[in-house]
N, CA, C, O and CB atoms as a CASP TS submission, in Angstrom:
PFRMAT TS
TARGET T0000
AUTHOR 0000-0000-0000
METHOD Language model
MODEL 1
PARENT N/A
ATOM      1  N   LEU     1      57.540   2.950 -43.341  1.00  0.00           N
ATOM      2  CA  LEU     1      58.477   2.989 -44.445  1.00  0.00           C
ATOM      3  C   LEU     1      58.152   1.938 -45.500  1.00  0.00           C
ATOM      4  O   LEU     1      58.334   2.171 -46.695  1.00  0.00           O
ATOM      5  CB  LEU     1      59.884   2.794 -43.936  1.00  0.00           C
ATOM      6  N   CYS     2      57.673   0.789 -45.057  1.00  0.00           N
ATOM      7  CA  CYS     2      57.334  -0.265 -46.025  1.00  0.00           C
ATOM      8  C   CYS     2      56.211   0.195 -46.950  1.00  0.00           C
ATOM      9  O   CYS     2      56.310   0.059 -48.169  1.00  0.00           O
ATOM     10  CB  CYS     2      56.922  -1.565 -45.295  1.00  0.00           C
ATOM     11  N   ALA     3      55.140   0.742 -46.367  1.00  0.00           N
ATOM     12  CA  ALA     3      54.006   1.197 -47.182  1.00  0.00           C
ATOM     13  C   ALA     3      54.424   2.341 -48.093  1.00  0.00           C
ATOM     14  O   ALA     3      54.018   2.380 -49.255  1.00  0.00           O
ATOM     15  CB  ALA     3      52.834   1.638 -46.286  1.00  0.00           C
ATOM     16  N   ARG     4      55.218   3.263 -47.595  1.00  0.00           N
ATOM     17  CA  ARG     4      55.696   4.372 -48.432  1.00  0.00           C
ATOM     18  C   ARG     4      56.522   3.873 -49.609  1.00  0.00           C
ATOM     19  O   ARG     4      56.532   4.477 -50.681  1.00  0.00           O
ATOM     20  CB  ARG     4      56.526   5.346 -47.598  1.00  0.00           C
ATOM     21  N   GLY     5      57.211   2.763 -49.390  1.00  0.00           N
ATOM     22  CA  GLY     5      58.032   2.185 -50.446  1.00  0.00           C
ATOM     23  C   GLY     5      57.274   1.266 -51.384  1.00  0.00           C
ATOM     24  O   GLY     5      57.857   0.718 -52.319  1.00  0.00           O
ATOM     25  N   GLY     6      55.968   1.086 -51.144  1.00  0.00           N
ATOM     26  CA  GLY     6      55.157   0.258 -52.024  1.00  0.00           C
ATOM     27  C   GLY     6      55.065  -1.194 -51.630  1.00  0.00           C
ATOM     28  O   GLY     6      54.545  -2.007 -52.395  1.00  0.00           O
ATOM     29  N   LEU     7      55.559  -1.546 -50.452  1.00  0.00           N
ATOM     30  CA  LEU     7      55.496  -2.935 -49.993  1.00  0.00           C
ATOM     31  C   LEU     7      54.183  -3.193 -49.258  1.00  0.00           C
ATOM     32  O   LEU     7      53.626  -2.282 -48.645  1.00  0.00           O
ATOM     33  CB  LEU     7      56.696  -3.261 -49.077  1.00  0.00           C
ATOM     34  N   PRO     8      53.686  -4.426 -49.316  1.00  0.00           N
ATOM     35  CA  PRO     8      52.449  -4.739 -48.593  1.00  0.00           C
ATOM     36  C   PRO     8      52.706  -4.825 -47.096  1.00  0.00           C
ATOM     37  O   PRO     8      53.805  -5.164 -46.658  1.00  0.00           O
ATOM     38  CB  PRO     8      51.846  -6.059 -49.101  1.00  0.00           C
ATOM     39  N   LEU     9      51.679  -4.514 -46.321  1.00  0.00           N
ATOM     40  CA  LEU     9      51.757  -4.618 -44.870  1.00  0.00           C
ATOM     41  C   LEU     9      51.075  -5.891 -44.405  1.00  0.00           C
ATOM     42  O   LEU     9      50.275  -6.477 -45.135  1.00  0.00           O
ATOM     43  CB  LEU     9      51.122  -3.392 -44.199  1.00  0.00           C
ATOM     44  N   ALA    10      51.388  -6.315 -43.199  1.00  0.00           N
ATOM     45  CA  ALA    10      50.714  -7.453 -42.592  1.00  0.00           C
ATOM     46  C   ALA    10      49.457  -6.953 -41.902  1.00  0.00           C
ATOM     47  O   ALA    10      49.442  -5.858 -41.340  1.00  0.00           O
ATOM     48  CB  ALA    10      51.644  -8.195 -41.590  1.00  0.00           C
ATOM     49  N   PHE    11      48.404  -7.757 -41.947  1.00  0.00           N
ATOM     50  CA  PHE    11      47.152  -7.412 -41.282  1.00  0.00           C
ATOM     51  C   PHE    11      47.073  -8.260 -40.025  1.00  0.00           C
ATOM     52  O   PHE    11      46.914  -9.478 -40.107  1.00  0.00           O
ATOM     53  CB  PHE    11      45.901  -7.644 -42.220  1.00  0.00           C
ATOM     54  N   CYS    12      47.182  -7.628 -38.856  1.00  0.00           N
ATOM     55  CA  CYS    12      47.190  -8.357 -37.585  1.00  0.00           C
ATOM     56  C   CYS    12      45.906  -8.118 -36.821  1.00  0.00           C
ATOM     57  O   CYS    12      45.446  -6.984 -36.684  1.00  0.00           O
ATOM     58  CB  CYS    12      48.392  -7.946 -36.730  1.00  0.00           C
ATOM     59  N   THR    13      45.339  -9.198 -36.330  1.00  0.00           N
ATOM     60  CA  THR    13      44.211  -9.087 -35.413  1.00  0.00           C
ATOM     61  C   THR    13      44.764  -9.007 -34.000  1.00  0.00           C
ATOM     62  O   THR    13      45.972  -9.131 -33.800  1.00  0.00           O
ATOM     63  CB  THR    13      43.223 -10.290 -35.568  1.00  0.00           C
ATOM     64  N   GLU    14      43.904  -8.804 -33.031  1.00  0.00           N
ATOM     65  CA  GLU    14      44.362  -8.680 -31.646  1.00  0.00           C
ATOM     66  C   GLU    14      45.152  -9.885 -31.172  1.00  0.00           C
ATOM     67  O   GLU    14      46.083  -9.740 -30.379  1.00  0.00           O
ATOM     68  CB  GLU    14      43.189  -8.469 -30.737  1.00  0.00           C
ATOM     69  N   ASN    15      44.798 -11.068 -31.643  1.00  0.00           N
ATOM     70  CA  ASN    15      45.410 -12.293 -31.141  1.00  0.00           C
ATOM     71  C   ASN    15      46.329 -12.987 -32.134  1.00  0.00           C
ATOM     72  O   ASN    15      46.705 -14.138 -31.910  1.00  0.00           O
ATOM     73  CB  ASN    15      44.349 -13.237 -30.726  1.00  0.00           C
ATOM     74  N   CYS    16      46.697 -12.334 -33.212  1.00  0.00           N
ATOM     75  CA  CYS    16      47.478 -13.049 -34.230  1.00  0.00           C
ATOM     76  C   CYS    16      48.964 -13.058 -33.888  1.00  0.00           C
ATOM     77  O   CYS    16      49.495 -12.135 -33.272  1.00  0.00           O
ATOM     78  CB  CYS    16      47.266 -12.413 -35.608  1.00  0.00           C
ATOM     79  N   GLY    17      49.604 -14.132 -34.311  1.00  0.00           N
ATOM     80  CA  GLY    17      51.050 -14.225 -34.218  1.00  0.00           C
ATOM     81  C   GLY    17      51.642 -13.835 -35.558  1.00  0.00           C
ATOM     82  O   GLY    17      50.907 -13.664 -36.531  1.00  0.00           O
ATOM     83  N   VAL    18      52.937 -13.693 -35.625  1.00  0.00           N
ATOM     84  CA  VAL    18      53.601 -13.259 -36.854  1.00  0.00           C
ATOM     85  C   VAL    18      53.286 -14.205 -38.013  1.00  0.00           C
ATOM     86  O   VAL    18      53.058 -13.749 -39.134  1.00  0.00           O
ATOM     87  CB  VAL    18      55.119 -13.174 -36.640  1.00  0.00           C
ATOM     88  N   SER    19      53.272 -15.498 -37.763  1.00  0.00           N
ATOM     89  CA  SER    19      53.025 -16.461 -38.838  1.00  0.00           C
ATOM     90  C   SER    19      51.567 -16.465 -39.292  1.00  0.00           C
ATOM     91  O   SER    19      51.250 -17.027 -40.340  1.00  0.00           O
ATOM     92  CB  SER    19      53.422 -17.853 -38.387  1.00  0.00           C
ATOM     93  N   GLU    20      50.674 -15.844 -38.512  1.00  0.00           N
ATOM     94  CA  GLU    20      49.253 -15.827 -38.844  1.00  0.00           C
ATOM     95  C   GLU    20      48.807 -14.521 -39.478  1.00  0.00           C
ATOM     96  O   GLU    20      47.630 -14.380 -39.809  1.00  0.00           O
ATOM     97  CB  GLU    20      48.442 -16.085 -37.612  1.00  0.00           C
ATOM     98  N   ALA    21      49.695 -13.575 -39.658  1.00  0.00           N
ATOM     99  CA  ALA    21      49.337 -12.250 -40.175  1.00  0.00           C
ATOM    100  C   ALA    21      49.412 -12.246 -41.700  1.00  0.00           C
ATOM    101  O   ALA    21      50.505 -12.266 -42.266  1.00  0.00           O
ATOM    102  CB  ALA    21      50.270 -11.158 -39.585  1.00  0.00           C
ATOM    103  N   PRO    22      48.255 -12.221 -42.370  1.00  0.00           N
ATOM    104  CA  PRO    22      48.269 -12.217 -43.839  1.00  0.00           C
ATOM    105  C   PRO    22      48.724 -10.865 -44.393  1.00  0.00           C
ATOM    106  O   PRO    22      48.646  -9.846 -43.706  1.00  0.00           O
ATOM    107  CB  PRO    22      46.876 -12.561 -44.384  1.00  0.00           C
ATOM    108  N   LEU    23      49.190 -10.867 -45.621  1.00  0.00           N
ATOM    109  CA  LEU    23      49.513  -9.615 -46.300  1.00  0.00           C
ATOM    110  C   LEU    23      48.214  -8.891 -46.607  1.00  0.00           C
ATOM    111  O   LEU    23      47.256  -9.512 -47.067  1.00  0.00           O
ATOM    112  CB  LEU    23      50.335  -9.868 -47.603  1.00  0.00           C
ATOM    113  N   PHE    24      48.167  -7.602 -46.362  1.00  0.00           N
ATOM    114  CA  PHE    24      46.976  -6.798 -46.612  1.00  0.00           C
ATOM    115  C   PHE    24      47.119  -6.136 -47.975  1.00  0.00           C
ATOM    116  O   PHE    24      47.959  -5.257 -48.169  1.00  0.00           O
ATOM    117  CB  PHE    24      46.764  -5.731 -45.489  1.00  0.00           C
ATOM    118  N   LEU    25      46.282  -6.575 -48.921  1.00  0.00           N
ATOM    119  CA  LEU    25      46.378  -6.139 -50.312  1.00  0.00           C
ATOM    120  C   LEU    25      45.035  -5.622 -50.815  1.00  0.00           C
ATOM    121  O   LEU    25      43.999  -5.830 -50.183  1.00  0.00           O
ATOM    122  CB  LEU    25      46.867  -7.288 -51.200  1.00  0.00           C
ATOM    123  N   ASP    26      45.068  -4.945 -51.963  1.00  0.00           N
ATOM    124  CA  ASP    26      43.810  -4.503 -52.567  1.00  0.00           C
ATOM    125  C   ASP    26      43.102  -5.689 -53.216  1.00  0.00           C
ATOM    126  O   ASP    26      43.597  -6.815 -53.162  1.00  0.00           O
ATOM    127  CB  ASP    26      44.063  -3.383 -53.610  1.00  0.00           C
ATOM    128  N   GLU    27      41.966  -5.444 -53.818  1.00  0.00           N
ATOM    129  CA  GLU    27      41.139  -6.529 -54.369  1.00  0.00           C
ATOM    130  C   GLU    27      41.845  -7.318 -55.472  1.00  0.00           C
ATOM    131  O   GLU    27      41.501  -8.476 -55.711  1.00  0.00           O
ATOM    132  CB  GLU    27      39.843  -5.961 -54.912  1.00  0.00           C
ATOM    133  N   ARG    28      42.813  -6.722 -56.139  1.00  0.00           N
ATOM    134  CA  ARG    28      43.537  -7.398 -57.224  1.00  0.00           C
ATOM    135  C   ARG    28      44.841  -8.037 -56.772  1.00  0.00           C
ATOM    136  O   ARG    28      45.551  -8.648 -57.571  1.00  0.00           O
ATOM    137  CB  ARG    28      43.825  -6.421 -58.329  1.00  0.00           C
ATOM    138  N   GLY    29      45.156  -7.892 -55.476  1.00  0.00           N
ATOM    139  CA  GLY    29      46.378  -8.502 -54.955  1.00  0.00           C
ATOM    140  C   GLY    29      47.580  -7.583 -54.989  1.00  0.00           C
ATOM    141  O   GLY    29      48.715  -8.058 -54.941  1.00  0.00           O
ATOM    142  N   HIS    30      47.363  -6.276 -55.071  1.00  0.00           N
ATOM    143  CA  HIS    30      48.455  -5.305 -55.080  1.00  0.00           C
ATOM    144  C   HIS    30      48.508  -4.571 -53.741  1.00  0.00           C
ATOM    145  O   HIS    30      47.481  -4.424 -53.078  1.00  0.00           O
ATOM    146  CB  HIS    30      48.285  -4.298 -56.245  1.00  0.00           C
ATOM    147  N   PRO    31      49.699  -4.106 -53.334  1.00  0.00           N
ATOM    148  CA  PRO    31      49.808  -3.342 -52.087  1.00  0.00           C
ATOM    149  C   PRO    31      48.986  -2.053 -52.145  1.00  0.00           C
ATOM    150  O   PRO    31      48.816  -1.469 -53.215  1.00  0.00           O
ATOM    151  CB  PRO    31      51.277  -3.011 -51.796  1.00  0.00           C
ATOM    152  N   HIS    32      48.485  -1.619 -51.009  1.00  0.00           N
ATOM    153  CA  HIS    32      47.737  -0.363 -50.928  1.00  0.00           C
ATOM    154  C   HIS    32      48.654   0.847 -51.015  1.00  0.00           C
ATOM    155  O   HIS    32      48.191   1.945 -51.323  1.00  0.00           O
ATOM    156  CB  HIS    32      46.939  -0.310 -49.637  1.00  0.00           C
ATOM    157  N   ALA    33      49.937   0.670 -50.753  1.00  0.00           N
ATOM    158  CA  ALA    33      50.946   1.729 -50.785  1.00  0.00           C
ATOM    159  C   ALA    33      50.542   2.910 -49.912  1.00  0.00           C
ATOM    160  O   ALA    33      50.109   2.708 -48.778  1.00  0.00           O
ATOM    161  CB  ALA    33      51.177   2.198 -52.219  1.00  0.00           C
ATOM    162  N   ARG    34      50.668   4.115 -50.400  1.00  0.00           N
ATOM    163  CA  ARG    34      50.448   5.322 -49.589  1.00  0.00           C
ATOM    164  C   ARG    34      49.009   5.486 -49.112  1.00  0.00           C
ATOM    165  O   ARG    34      48.773   6.174 -48.120  1.00  0.00           O
ATOM    166  CB  ARG    34      50.844   6.538 -50.376  1.00  0.00           C
ATOM    167  N   ALA    35      48.051   4.879 -49.786  1.00  0.00           N
ATOM    168  CA  ALA    35      46.647   5.012 -49.385  1.00  0.00           C
ATOM    169  C   ALA    35      46.402   4.444 -47.984  1.00  0.00           C
ATOM    170  O   ALA    35      45.465   4.862 -47.303  1.00  0.00           O
ATOM    171  CB  ALA    35      45.740   4.306 -50.399  1.00  0.00           C
ATOM    172  N   ILE    36      47.229   3.506 -47.557  1.00  0.00           N
ATOM    173  CA  ILE    36      47.031   2.856 -46.262  1.00  0.00           C
ATOM    174  C   ILE    36      47.686   3.620 -45.114  1.00  0.00           C
ATOM    175  O   ILE    36      47.410   3.328 -43.950  1.00  0.00           O
ATOM    176  CB  ILE    36      47.576   1.448 -46.307  1.00  0.00           C
ATOM    177  N   LEU    37      48.532   4.577 -45.412  1.00  0.00           N
ATOM    178  CA  LEU    37      49.312   5.261 -44.376  1.00  0.00           C
ATOM    179  C   LEU    37      48.454   5.865 -43.267  1.00  0.00           C
ATOM    180  O   LEU    37      48.856   5.831 -42.104  1.00  0.00           O
ATOM    181  CB  LEU    37      50.141   6.345 -45.002  1.00  0.00           C
ATOM    182  N   ARG    38      47.304   6.406 -43.589  1.00  0.00           N
ATOM    183  CA  ARG    38      46.475   7.047 -42.561  1.00  0.00           C
ATOM    184  C   ARG    38      45.894   6.060 -41.553  1.00  0.00           C
ATOM    185  O   ARG    38      45.384   6.474 -40.512  1.00  0.00           O
ATOM    186  CB  ARG    38      45.349   7.806 -43.218  1.00  0.00           C
ATOM    187  N   TYR    39      45.962   4.751 -41.846  1.00  0.00           N
ATOM    188  CA  TYR    39      45.421   3.735 -40.948  1.00  0.00           C
ATOM    189  C   TYR    39      46.485   2.918 -40.220  1.00  0.00           C
ATOM    190  O   TYR    39      46.142   2.116 -39.352  1.00  0.00           O
ATOM    191  CB  TYR    39      44.543   2.813 -41.720  1.00  0.00           C
ATOM    192  N   VAL    40      47.743   3.094 -40.540  1.00  0.00           N
ATOM    193  CA  VAL    40      48.817   2.274 -39.970  1.00  0.00           C
ATOM    194  C   VAL    40      48.807   2.365 -38.444  1.00  0.00           C
ATOM    195  O   VAL    40      48.798   3.457 -37.876  1.00  0.00           O
ATOM    196  CB  VAL    40      50.191   2.718 -40.524  1.00  0.00           C
ATOM    197  N   ALA    41      48.809   1.218 -37.802  1.00  0.00           N
ATOM    198  CA  ALA    41      48.869   1.049 -36.345  1.00  0.00           C
ATOM    199  C   ALA    41      47.580   1.437 -35.626  1.00  0.00           C
ATOM    200  O   ALA    41      47.549   1.420 -34.396  1.00  0.00           O
ATOM    201  CB  ALA    41      50.001   1.862 -35.793  1.00  0.00           C
ATOM    202  N   ASP    42      46.532   1.781 -36.339  1.00  0.00           N
ATOM    203  CA  ASP    42      45.243   2.083 -35.721  1.00  0.00           C
ATOM    204  C   ASP    42      44.339   0.852 -35.781  1.00  0.00           C
ATOM    205  O   ASP    42      44.433   0.067 -36.725  1.00  0.00           O
ATOM    206  CB  ASP    42      44.567   3.291 -36.421  1.00  0.00           C
ATOM    207  N   PRO    43      43.472   0.674 -34.794  1.00  0.00           N
ATOM    208  CA  PRO    43      42.493  -0.415 -34.894  1.00  0.00           C
ATOM    209  C   PRO    43      41.473  -0.071 -35.983  1.00  0.00           C
ATOM    210  O   PRO    43      40.939   1.038 -36.028  1.00  0.00           O
ATOM    211  CB  PRO    43      41.778  -0.658 -33.517  1.00  0.00           C
ATOM    212  N   VAL    44      41.219  -1.032 -36.844  1.00  0.00           N
ATOM    213  CA  VAL    44      40.299  -0.825 -37.961  1.00  0.00           C
ATOM    214  C   VAL    44      39.361  -2.017 -38.103  1.00  0.00           C
ATOM    215  O   VAL    44      39.622  -3.101 -37.580  1.00  0.00           O
ATOM    216  CB  VAL    44      41.076  -0.597 -39.272  1.00  0.00           C
ATOM    217  N   PHE    45      38.270  -1.793 -38.817  1.00  0.00           N
ATOM    218  CA  PHE    45      37.337  -2.842 -39.218  1.00  0.00           C
ATOM    219  C   PHE    45      37.396  -2.882 -40.735  1.00  0.00           C
ATOM    220  O   PHE    45      37.298  -1.850 -41.398  1.00  0.00           O
ATOM    221  CB  PHE    45      35.856  -2.578 -38.683  1.00  0.00           C
ATOM    222  N   VAL    46      37.558  -4.089 -41.284  1.00  0.00           N
ATOM    223  CA  VAL    46      37.677  -4.236 -42.735  1.00  0.00           C
ATOM    224  C   VAL    46      36.883  -5.452 -43.181  1.00  0.00           C
ATOM    225  O   VAL    46      36.947  -6.509 -42.554  1.00  0.00           O
ATOM    226  CB  VAL    46      39.163  -4.365 -43.167  1.00  0.00           C
ATOM    227  N   ILE    47      36.134  -5.299 -44.266  1.00  0.00           N
ATOM    228  CA  ILE    47      35.473  -6.436 -44.894  1.00  0.00           C
ATOM    229  C   ILE    47      36.255  -6.756 -46.156  1.00  0.00           C
ATOM    230  O   ILE    47      36.455  -5.896 -47.013  1.00  0.00           O
ATOM    231  CB  ILE    47      33.956  -6.137 -45.210  1.00  0.00           C
ATOM    232  N   GLY    48      36.692  -7.999 -46.259  1.00  0.00           N
ATOM    233  CA  GLY    48      37.473  -8.427 -47.411  1.00  0.00           C
ATOM    234  C   GLY    48      37.426  -9.929 -47.525  1.00  0.00           C
ATOM    235  O   GLY    48      36.536 -10.580 -46.979  1.00  0.00           O
ATOM    236  N   ARG    49      38.392 -10.477 -48.241  1.00  0.00           N
ATOM    237  CA  ARG    49      38.426 -11.940 -48.361  1.00  0.00           C
ATOM    238  C   ARG    49      39.840 -12.444 -48.175  1.00  0.00           C
ATOM    239  O   ARG    49      40.813 -11.790 -48.553  1.00  0.00           O
ATOM    240  CB  ARG    49      37.875 -12.395 -49.725  1.00  0.00           C
ATOM    241  N   ARG    50      39.930 -13.611 -47.590  1.00  0.00           N
ATOM    242  CA  ARG    50      41.212 -14.266 -47.345  1.00  0.00           C
ATOM    243  C   ARG    50      41.529 -15.130 -48.562  1.00  0.00           C
ATOM    244  O   ARG    50      40.685 -15.903 -49.017  1.00  0.00           O
ATOM    245  CB  ARG    50      41.183 -15.125 -46.023  1.00  0.00           C
ATOM    246  N   VAL    51      42.740 -14.997 -49.083  1.00  0.00           N
ATOM    247  CA  VAL    51      43.158 -15.737 -50.282  1.00  0.00           C
ATOM    248  C   VAL    51      44.485 -16.427 -49.984  1.00  0.00           C
ATOM    249  O   VAL    51      45.382 -15.835 -49.383  1.00  0.00           O
ATOM    250  CB  VAL    51      43.289 -14.785 -51.529  1.00  0.00           C
ATOM    251  N   GLN    52      44.599 -17.674 -50.406  1.00  0.00           N
ATOM    252  CA  GLN    52      45.844 -18.409 -50.256  1.00  0.00           C
ATOM    253  C   GLN    52      46.529 -18.480 -51.617  1.00  0.00           C
ATOM    254  O   GLN    52      45.952 -19.000 -52.573  1.00  0.00           O
ATOM    255  CB  GLN    52      45.592 -19.835 -49.677  1.00  0.00           C
ATOM    256  N   VAL    53      47.747 -17.966 -51.712  1.00  0.00           N
ATOM    257  CA  VAL    53      48.532 -18.020 -52.954  1.00  0.00           C
ATOM    258  C   VAL    53      49.823 -18.745 -52.614  1.00  0.00           C
ATOM    259  O   VAL    53      50.737 -18.173 -52.019  1.00  0.00           O
ATOM    260  CB  VAL    53      48.815 -16.570 -53.552  1.00  0.00           C
ATOM    261  N   GLY    54      49.884 -20.017 -53.001  1.00  0.00           N
ATOM    262  CA  GLY    54      51.025 -20.839 -52.599  1.00  0.00           C
ATOM    263  C   GLY    54      51.029 -20.964 -51.084  1.00  0.00           C
ATOM    264  O   GLY    54      50.034 -21.375 -50.486  1.00  0.00           O
ATOM    265  N   ASP    55      52.151 -20.611 -50.463  1.00  0.00           N
ATOM    266  CA  ASP    55      52.222 -20.668 -49.004  1.00  0.00           C
ATOM    267  C   ASP    55      52.024 -19.300 -48.353  1.00  0.00           C
ATOM    268  O   ASP    55      52.284 -19.133 -47.162  1.00  0.00           O
ATOM    269  CB  ASP    55      53.555 -21.245 -48.578  1.00  0.00           C
ATOM    270  N   VAL    56      51.565 -18.326 -49.132  1.00  0.00           N
ATOM    271  CA  VAL    56      51.343 -16.972 -48.621  1.00  0.00           C
ATOM    272  C   VAL    56      49.839 -16.709 -48.471  1.00  0.00           C
ATOM    273  O   VAL    56      49.071 -16.877 -49.417  1.00  0.00           O
ATOM    274  CB  VAL    56      51.990 -15.916 -49.563  1.00  0.00           C
ATOM    275  N   THR    57      49.441 -16.299 -47.276  1.00  0.00           N
ATOM    276  CA  THR    57      48.053 -15.934 -47.029  1.00  0.00           C
ATOM    277  C   THR    57      47.901 -14.435 -47.250  1.00  0.00           C
ATOM    278  O   THR    57      48.705 -13.639 -46.766  1.00  0.00           O
ATOM    279  CB  THR    57      47.610 -16.336 -45.589  1.00  0.00           C
ATOM    280  N   GLN    58      46.863 -14.065 -47.985  1.00  0.00           N
ATOM    281  CA  GLN    58      46.589 -12.662 -48.269  1.00  0.00           C
ATOM    282  C   GLN    58      45.208 -12.304 -47.743  1.00  0.00           C
ATOM    283  O   GLN    58      44.299 -13.134 -47.719  1.00  0.00           O
ATOM    284  CB  GLN    58      46.691 -12.370 -49.788  1.00  0.00           C
ATOM    285  N   PHE    59      45.071 -11.057 -47.325  1.00  0.00           N
ATOM    286  CA  PHE    59      43.757 -10.517 -46.988  1.00  0.00           C
ATOM    287  C   PHE    59      43.524  -9.386 -47.978  1.00  0.00           C
ATOM    288  O   PHE    59      44.196  -8.357 -47.922  1.00  0.00           O
ATOM    289  CB  PHE    59      43.672 -10.016 -45.469  1.00  0.00           C
ATOM    290  N   ARG    60      42.576  -9.576 -48.880  1.00  0.00           N
ATOM    291  CA  ARG    60      42.315  -8.600 -49.944  1.00  0.00           C
ATOM    292  C   ARG    60      41.065  -7.799 -49.641  1.00  0.00           C
ATOM    293  O   ARG    60      40.004  -8.355 -49.355  1.00  0.00           O
ATOM    294  CB  ARG    60      42.175  -9.300 -51.302  1.00  0.00           C
ATOM    295  N   ALA    61      41.207  -6.479 -49.710  1.00  0.00           N
ATOM    296  CA  ALA    61      40.079  -5.584 -49.438  1.00  0.00           C
ATOM    297  C   ALA    61      40.336  -4.225 -50.068  1.00  0.00           C
ATOM    298  O   ALA    61      41.480  -3.793 -50.210  1.00  0.00           O
ATOM    299  CB  ALA    61      39.843  -5.436 -47.915  1.00  0.00           C
ATOM    300  N   SER    62      39.271  -3.573 -50.435  1.00  0.00           N
ATOM    301  CA  SER    62      39.347  -2.215 -50.956  1.00  0.00           C
ATOM    302  C   SER    62      39.730  -1.264 -49.833  1.00  0.00           C
ATOM    303  O   SER    62      39.323  -1.463 -48.688  1.00  0.00           O
ATOM    304  CB  SER    62      38.007  -1.791 -51.597  1.00  0.00           C
ATOM    305  N   ILE    63      40.499  -0.243 -50.143  1.00  0.00           N
ATOM    306  CA  ILE    63      40.840   0.764 -49.135  1.00  0.00           C
ATOM    307  C   ILE    63      39.582   1.466 -48.648  1.00  0.00           C
ATOM    308  O   ILE    63      39.542   1.958 -47.520  1.00  0.00           O
ATOM    309  CB  ILE    63      41.839   1.792 -49.703  1.00  0.00           C
ATOM    310  N   ALA    64      38.556   1.514 -49.491  1.00  0.00           N
ATOM    311  CA  ALA    64      37.283   2.147 -49.115  1.00  0.00           C
ATOM    312  C   ALA    64      36.555   1.344 -48.046  1.00  0.00           C
ATOM    313  O   ALA    64      35.680   1.884 -47.368  1.00  0.00           O
ATOM    314  CB  ALA    64      36.384   2.308 -50.344  1.00  0.00           C
ATOM    315  N   SER    65      36.893   0.066 -47.879  1.00  0.00           N
ATOM    316  CA  SER    65      36.230  -0.759 -46.870  1.00  0.00           C
ATOM    317  C   SER    65      36.877  -0.659 -45.501  1.00  0.00           C
ATOM    318  O   SER    65      36.384  -1.257 -44.545  1.00  0.00           O
ATOM    319  CB  SER    65      36.222  -2.192 -47.310  1.00  0.00           C
ATOM    320  N   VAL    66      37.964   0.081 -45.385  1.00  0.00           N
ATOM    321  CA  VAL    66      38.663   0.229 -44.106  1.00  0.00           C
ATOM    322  C   VAL    66      37.981   1.321 -43.284  1.00  0.00           C
ATOM    323  O   VAL    66      37.823   2.452 -43.742  1.00  0.00           O
ATOM    324  CB  VAL    66      40.171   0.566 -44.327  1.00  0.00           C
ATOM    325  N   VAL    67      37.582   0.964 -42.065  1.00  0.00           N
ATOM    326  CA  VAL    67      36.923   1.918 -41.173  1.00  0.00           C
ATOM    327  C   VAL    67      37.716   1.950 -39.861  1.00  0.00           C
ATOM    328  O   VAL    67      37.914   0.914 -39.225  1.00  0.00           O
ATOM    329  CB  VAL    67      35.407   1.527 -40.922  1.00  0.00           C
ATOM    330  N   ARG    68      38.158   3.116 -39.470  1.00  0.00           N
ATOM    331  CA  ARG    68      38.877   3.273 -38.209  1.00  0.00           C
ATOM    332  C   ARG    68      37.883   3.118 -37.053  1.00  0.00           C
ATOM    333  O   ARG    68      36.786   3.676 -37.086  1.00  0.00           O
ATOM    334  CB  ARG    68      39.604   4.662 -38.143  1.00  0.00           C
ATOM    335  N   LEU    69      38.280   2.357 -36.040  1.00  0.00           N
ATOM    336  CA  LEU    69      37.416   2.148 -34.867  1.00  0.00           C
ATOM    337  C   LEU    69      37.631   3.220 -33.820  1.00  0.00           C
ATOM    338  O   LEU    69      36.987   3.197 -32.771  1.00  0.00           O
ATOM    339  CB  LEU    69      37.670   0.775 -34.254  1.00  0.00           C
TER
END
């Protein structure tokens, strides 16, 4: 529902805690919105970059870089 509503999702690794899960955004810092729906809750491999904006950690990557495992 969050992605459908245009909100960013958290990007969790296998061992991450809630406080360690960065927001998963596109290369410009915007939510992926509906484009990310096909990958929600699936294990994926993504190449991107980690960005710190104030106290918020972001993981920015193109939707084209998301590969389902």
